[in-house]
Each structure stands twice: as structure tokens, then as C-alpha cells.
C-alpha positions in Angstrom: 262.3 55.5 305.7 259.2 56.8 303.9 258.5 53.3 302.6 258.8 51.7 306.0 256.3 54.1 307.6 253.9 53.8 304.7 254.0 50.0 304.7 253.5 50.0 308.4 250.3 52.0 308.0 248.8 49.4 305.6 246.0 47.6 307.4 246.4 43.8 307.4 242.7 43.3 306.7 243.3 44.6 303.1 245.9 41.9 302.5 243.6 39.2 304.1 240.7 40.4 301.9 242.9 40.0 298.8 243.7 36.4 299.7 240.1 35.7 300.6 239.0 36.9 297.2 241.2 34.4 295.5 244.4 36.4 294.9 247.8 34.9 295.0 250.9 36.5 296.6 251.9 38.4 293.5 248.5 39.8 292.7 247.9 40.9 296.3 251.3 42.6 296.3 250.8 44.3 292.9 247.1 45.4 293.4 247.1 46.2 297.1 250.5 46.9 298.4 252.1 48.8 295.5 249.2 51.3 295.0 249.3 52.0 298.7 253.0 52.5 298.8 253.4 54.4 295.5 253.9 57.9 297.1 256.5 56.5 299.4 258.3 54.7 296.6 258.4 57.9 294.6 259.6 60.0 297.5 262.3 57.5 298.4 263.5 57.5 294.8 263.6 61.3 294.8 265.6 61.3 298.0 268.2 58.8 296.7 268.4 60.6 293.3 269.0 64.0 294.9 271.7 62.6 297.3 273.4 60.9 294.5 273.2 63.9 292.2 274.8 66.2 294.7 277.7 63.9 295.5 281.1 65.1 294.4 283.6 63.4 296.6 282.9 59.8 295.6 283.5 60.4 291.8 286.8 62.1 292.7 287.9 59.2 294.8 286.8 56.5 292.4 287.6 58.2 289.1 290.7 60.1 289.9 291.7 63.6 288.7 290.7 62.8 285.1 287.0 62.2 285.8 284.6 64.7 284.4 281.5 64.5 286.7 279.1 67.4 286.6 279.3 68.2 290.3 283.1 68.0 290.2 283.1 70.6 287.4 281.0 72.9 289.5 283.3 72.5 292.4 286.4 73.1 290.2 284.9 76.3 288.7 284.1 77.7 292.1 287.0 76.7 294.3 290.1 76.2 292.2 289.4 78.5 289.2 287.3 81.2 290.9 285.1 81.3 287.8 281.9 82.3 289.5 279.9 82.8 286.2 280.7 79.3 284.9 280.1 77.6 288.2 276.8 79.4 288.7 275.7 78.5 285.2 276.6 74.8 285.8 274.7 75.0 289.2 271.6 76.4 287.6 271.8 73.8 284.9 272.1 71.0 287.4 269.2 72.4 289.4 267.0 72.7 286.3 267.8 69.2 285.0 267.3 67.6 288.4 264.0 69.5 288.9 262.8 68.3 285.5 263.7 64.7 286.2 261.9 64.8 289.6 258.8 66.4 288.0 258.8 63.8 285.2 259.1 61.0 287.7 256.1 62.4 289.6 254.1 62.8 286.4 254.8 59.3 285.2 253.6 57.8 288.4 250.5 60.0 288.6 251.7 61.8 291.8 251.9 65.5 292.7 254.7 67.1 294.6 252.4 68.1 297.5 251.0 64.6 297.8 254.5 63.0 298.0 255.9 65.5 300.5 252.9 65.3 302.9 
């Protein structure tokens, strides 16, 4: 969704100017479209990453009872074992690791969190 709205806001005159200045399809895409859509690409990746990271039903259905996914371990500690300390520790660890991965992705692409979320 963020990528669609960002690409919709790209003015067609920039693409036409890229072709008029001698660019081919790949160079116009790489030098005009990608820099314009970079914040949307990063925010879309963050949304997909966070939804995938928090999923615990799919690994149970696909992997069975013997799978050891992190979110399944958090669920098991809270619901079946009532081990609130271990479940909380796993939850904080998951939050910390996911926040670091998101921050690293933003830094690698030269974005800031406030720029991506606006």
C-alpha cells in the first residue's frame, strides 16, 4: 500500500525527462523511480517483517508440535506453562531484536524512522 501511493505521486514528467536525456528503461527505473520510492520500499518491508515476526499460528500448523519458533515459545510460556518471567524475557528479547533489525534496515538505506512513517 505505501509503495502504490508513493509511485502514484511520481510525476510522469520526470520519467519522460529521463528518456529524453538518453536513458533506457533500466537506468530511468534505477535513477528516478527507486530513489523516489525508497521510503515506501523500506516502510513496506518493515510492515511485512513485523507481521511475519509476530505470527505464531502458521508455524504451529506447518511445523507441528515439535517446531521451535520463537513466537510459539512465548505463547507456550505464557498460556500453557504460566511462566510469566520466561515469557516476558522472550517477549522483550523479540522486541529488542526486531527493533534493532528495523533500525539497521533504515540506516542501511539512509532513512530515518520519522521520514518513513510520515
